[in-house]
N, C-alpha and C positions, 0 to 999 in steps of 0.2 A: 407349553412354552409361556414365558411371562409376557405380559402385555407391554408392547413397545412404547405405548403412550403413557407410561406410569409417571406420576407426578413426583418430582424430587422431594417436595415438601412432605410427602407421605412416608419417606424413609426415616429410619432412626438416625440418631447422631453418629453411631458407630458405622452404620451402612453408608452414610454420606461421607464419612472420613475414608472408608474403604474405596468408595467410588472416586473420590478426589485423588487418592494415591494411585489407583489404577489408570485413570485418564492422564495423570501427569507422566506416567511411564509410557503408555501406549498411544496417547493422543487420539483415542478412538471416540467416535460420536456417542452421545449419551443414549440414543435410541438403540444402539447396538451393544453398548457397554453394560447397561443395566440387565438385559436378559442373560448375557454371558455370566455376569457375577451371580445372578440368581441360580443358574444351572450349576455353578461351582460352589453353591452354598455360601457365597460372600467370602470365599477364600481368595485373597488377592494374589497369592503366590501361584496357585493353580490357574487362575484366570489369566495372568500375564504369560505363563508358560504356554497355555493353550492359544493365546493370541499370536505369539511369535512362532510357535512350532506347528501351528495348524490344529484346529479343534478336532479331536478324535470323536468317534461315535459315542453315544451316550453310555457312560460307564457308571456303575454305582459309586458315589463319592461318600466317604465317611462323614458323619455328621459333625465331627470335630477333628481338626488337623492334629497330627502327633505333636507333642511338646517339643520345642526346639529353642535354643538360646539365640534370641534375636540380637543380642549384643555382639555376637561373633559371626553370625551368618544370616543371609537372606537368600536362600537358594530358591530360584524360580524354576522349579521343575515339577513334573507331574508323573509320579510313579516310576522313578528310576529303578532299574533292576527288575521290573515286572516282566511278565511273559510276553513274547512277541504277539502282535495282533493276528487274529485268525485269518484276516484278509490277505496276509502275505503268503506267498507261495512257499512251500517247504524247501524248494530247491534254491531259493535265494538265501544268501547269508544273513544272519541276524544283525540288524543295524540298531545300535543303542541310541536313543535320542540324546542330542547334546543340549544342555541347558543354557539359557541366556541369563547369566548371573549379574544382577544389579547390586553392587556392594553398598553397604551402609556402614561408614566408619564409626568406630566406637565413640568418637567425639561428638557425633551427631545424635547419639542415643540419649535421650533425656528421660529420667525417672521422676515422676511427680510425687512429691512428699504428701502423705495423707494430711487432710485438713486439721485433724486434731494435733498431730505432731508439729505442724506449722505454727499453730497458736501457742503450743507449749514452748517451742524454741524461738519464738519471735523476740523475747527480751535478750536472749543470748546473741542472736543475730545483730540486734541493735548495738549491744555492747561491743561485739567484735568489729562492727563497722566503725564505731567511734574510736576504738583503740587503734585500728589500722590507719585511720586518717590522722590520728595524733602522732603515731610513729612516723608516718610519711612527712608530717610537718616538721618533726624534730630532725629527720634526716635531711630535709631541705635547709633547715637553719644551721645544723651542725653536720657538715659533710663527712667528718671523720668517723662519726658513729657507725654508719653502715659498714665501713672497712673493718673496724674493730670487731663488730658483731660477726662479720664474715669469717675472721680468723678464729673466733671462739667456736663457731658452729661448723667449721670446715669438715670435721669428721662425720657429723650428722648428714651433711649435704652429700658427701661421697657415699655414705651408706644408702641414702635414698636413691641416688643415681644408679647404684648397682641393683637395688631392688626394682627400679623402674625398667632397667635393661632386661632383667630376668623376666619380668611380667610381660613385656612386649614392647614393640616399637611404636613411636608416635604415629597415629593414623593420619594419612594425607588423602587428598583427592586422587582419583585414578591416574590422571596424567602425571602428577608429581610423584606418585608411587612408582610408576614406570620409569621416570627419569632417575629416581633414586636407585632403583635396581640396576639400570644400565651403568650408572656411575660406579656403584659398588662392584659390579661385575668387571668393569675395565680396571678398576684399582686393584682387584684381587688377581685377575688373570691376564692383564695387559690388554692392549688395543687389539681389536679383531674386526672382521668384516661381516659378522652376523647381522642381518637386517632386523634388529629388534623393533617391534611396533611401539612407538612412543605414545601410548594411550591406554585406556582401560580395556578390560576383557570384553565388556559389552560393545564398545566401539569396534574392536577388532572382529568380534562375532558378526556385527551388522555389516561391516565392510566385506567380509568373506561371503556373506549371504547375498549381498547386493551384486558384487562383481563375480560371483561364482568361482571363488578361489578356495584353496585349502588353508585352513587355520591350524597351524602346528602350535600346540600349547605345551610348554615345558615348565614343570614345577620343581623347584629346588629347595633344599633346606641346608643352611650352613652348618647345622649341628649334626647332619648325617655323615657317617664315615665315608660313604661312597660318592659324595657330591663332588669333591675335588677331582678324584680320578675320572668320574663320568664326564666332567666338563673338559678336562685336559685331553683325555684319550678319545672321547667319543664326540662331544658337542663341538669341540674346536678342531677336530680332525679335518684335514684338507678335503677329503671326499664328502664329508657331511656338510661342510661350509659351502663347497661348490654345488652340491645337490640343492641345498636350500636357496642359494642365490640364483640358480638357473631360472631364467624367465619362463621357459615352457612349463615348469612345474607349478607356477602360480601359487607359491606358498607365502602366507603371512605368518611370521614368527612372533609369538607372544610368550614371554617368560615372566615368572614371578617367584618371589620368595614367600614360602608358606607362613613366615612370621608376620607378613603383612595381612591385613584383614581381607583384602580383595582376593589374593592368591589362596588364602585359607578357605574362603567361601567357594572359590572355583574348584579346589581339590575336593571339597565335600560334594559339590554338585557333580563332578566327574567320577565319583566313587573311587578316589585314589586310595589304594591300600598299601602302596610301597613307593618309596622315593629312592632315587630321582624318578620322575614320571614324565612321560610324553604321550600326547594324544593328538591324532589327526582328525579334524572335524571338517565336514564338507556338506554341501547341500545334497539331500537325498530325495530326488523326485520320485523314486520308487515307493517311498513311504508316504510322502505328502508333497503337495506343490510348494509348500513353504517350510518344510521341516529341515532341520540340520541334524546330522547324525555323526556319531563317533565311528569311523571306519577302521581305525587302527589304534591299539594301545601298546605302549612300550613301558613296562614297569621294571625298575631296578637297573643295575649296571648292564649295559649291552655293548658289544663290540661295534665299532663304526660300520663295518661291512654289513653286519646283521641289521643295524639301525637303518641304514640306507635301503637295504633290501626290503624290509617291512614297509617303509614309506613308499618305495617305488611300486611294490605289489598293490598296495591300497590305492595309489593314484591310478595305476593301469586299470584296476578293476572299475573305478568310478569315472574314468575319463569319458567313456562312451555315453553314459547317461548325462554327464555334464555337457558334452558336445551337443547332444540333442536339445538340452535345455537352452544352451547358448543360441542354437539355431532358431529355436522357437522364439526366444526373446528378440533375436535380430529380426525375425520375420514380423513379430508384433511391433517392434520399433519402426521397421520400414513401413508397415501398414499405418502406424500412427503418424509417421512423417508425411506419407501420401495424403492422409486425411487432413493433417494440419495444412499441407500445401493447398489442398482443395478448399478447405475452409478459408485460407488466406486469399486465394484467388476469388472465391465467392464474395468475401468481404470487400476486396478491391472493386469487383464488378458492382457490388451493391453501393459502394461509396461513389463510384462513377455515375451510376444511375441516379443516386440522390443528388449529386452535384448538377447533373443535367436537368433534373426536375427542379432544383432550386433556381438555376439560371433561367429556365423556361418560366417558372412562376414569377421571378423578379421581372423578366421582360414583359410578361402579361400585365403585371401590376404597374410597370412603368407606362405601358401603352394606355392602360385604363386611366392612370393618373393624368397623362397628357391629354387624353380625350376629355376627361372631366374638366381639366383646367381650360381647354379650348372652348368647351361648352359654357363654362362659367364666364370666360371673357366675352363670348358672343352674347350671352344673356345680359352681362353688364353693359355691353355696347348698345344693345337694343334698349335696355332700360334707360341708359343715359340719353339716347336719342329721343325716346318718348318723353322723358322729363324735360329735355331741352325744348322740344316742340311745345309742350304745355307751358313751359316758362316763357317762351316767346309770345304765345297768345296772351298769357297773363300780363306780361310787360307791355305788349302793344296796346292792350286795353287801358293800361294806366298811363300811357304817354300823353302829354298835353298836345292839343292841336297846333298847327302852324299859325303864327300870328298873321292877322290880316294886313292889307296894304296900308290901312290908316294908322297902324302903329309904327312909330318912328324909332324907338329904342330896341332895335333888333340887330341880330348878327346874321349875316348871309354867308353860308358855307356851301362850297362846291365840292362834292365828294365823288371820286372815281372808284367804283366798286371793282372787285376782282374779276367780274365778267366784262370789264372795260366799259360798262355803262356809267354815265356821269349823271349825278343827281344834284340838284340845287335845292337847298332847304334853308328856311329862315327859322331862327330860334330867338327866344327872349334873351336879352343880354344878361339876365341874372340866372339863366338856366345852367345847371351843373354840367360838367364835361361828361358825366356818366350818361346824361340824357342823350347826348350826341352818339355815344357808343350804343345805347339802347335802340336808337333810331336805325343805325346801320344793321344791328343784329336782327331787328324785327322788320326790316324793309320788305322782305318777301311776304310776311304775314300782312303788312299794311297794304301791299299791292293787291291782295285778294279782295279787298273791299270791306265788307262787314266782318268784324272780328267777334267770335263768340266769347261769352264771358266764362272764364274758367278760374279755378283757384290756383294759388301758387303751390307748386309741388312740394310736399313735405320731405324734409331731409335732403333736399337737393341744393348743392352749393354751385352756383353758376359762376363761370369764369369766361371772359371774352377770349375768343381764339384769334383775335386780330389786334392790330394797333393802327392808329391814324398818324400819318406822317406827312409833313409839308415837303414838297419836292426840292425847292431851291430857296434858301439854303435848307438842307435836310434837317428836320427837327421832329422828334417823336413826341407826340402829345399822349402820354400814357394816362390811363384812367386811374391808376393807383395813386397819383399825386393829387387828385381832386382839383377843386377850383371851378370857377364859372367859365363858360365858353368865351365871354368877353375878355376875361383876364388872361386866358391861355392863348386865344387865337387873335382876338382883336375884333374890329368891325366886320371883317370879311376874311375869307381864307380859302385856299385850294388845298384839299387833303386827298391823300391816296390811302386806300385800305390795303394793308399788308397782312396776309395770313400768317399766323404763328404756328410753327411746328418745332419738333425737337432739333432737327437739323438746322432750321432757321435760327433757333435760339442759340445753338452752339456757335454758328457763324457770327451772330450778332455779338456774342460775348468775345 
């Protein structure tokens, strides 16, 4: 077996192109695609057939695939018409594997001109391009010229049209090809209730495989003598139409004209030897878990009763295995749904646990943040108290002493403290009002007697938490206005110390 870890860069250009074509059809991962292509000797048709039909046991693969016309067909099958596998029991009917045909319209097939011929014909291509542009310009300038040229060359155009019709129809994509077939069928045989699948053979094949339905393939040729009678007498017979439309039969009807590229490739893949042709394809679990097999073939003109009988017999034979497969898939789907419900419940429970953990973490972070803020406030309060005590000692040391009785130019001030204690103090008349405030602030320190000498606290901005007020008439002597005590109070005065706080400031405002 090939190494699953092969490097894509080690592959040749042809192998890389084959790998790209294979993955574009199967959408398989590279680690699985490269070994399968190596086992198939880089034959993309065999590899795609093995991917969709289930990979059989190792069989000898020819070193070179048989030559085939890629412009007309791209049959994705592996060994049609080969002997049945030895693993199948002899009592079981032989089931021929059904191919999954991926059409390649002729318009998409491009042939590269050799480099030597491209160089030789390059001047001719240039001359042709210049002439075509010149004629196009003349046609634009003189609109009557194209009409005259058309009348002169009408016979040639008709001859070319007949030749093109004889050679083949214009290739379209699978969906448009199906729509064209249905439209031509209704125009030729009138409106009907046949449930034609409006899509390509590969899409109908995949739908039948996915939904475990029967795929009825009908191939026709307008040039065949029995086509018209087969359609009118058999395909459009009431019993055939009713059988195909019956819901319990689970039939997907796909039909095509072998003059179209896709239907021609399907006829080659199904080994169609006689027209009109019908084949019933269904999932065959007895062959492989992913295989699709041809369980009934109807070639040539067939009476409607015999046509329905063959289809009914094939459906009755394979219904039991299909029912088992449907039951297995239903059980697997139920198990998958239960697992998804369990996973969803687990995810919801996990989300709830994560939400509770998040809320708990946020609550713990909030409490830690509040505790930290409270601790910071307490530390700031203690730090402020220590700085205030140090500032009081420093300011008390720098206060001048009280003037003696012999000095006459003094101001006598009576101060009532918040403790209801009254203090009388004399100050020099040129003393600043701030000195009076400092005396009140440092009164407790001065009352202790000797004041130790300390430095002014660094980075500390002191503000007085009180104001001096005269009782009658009420007048506030704020420290922020400055001035001397004599100018603000006079020769004497009675003052009251009012403590400032936030509520007091709001009331004051």
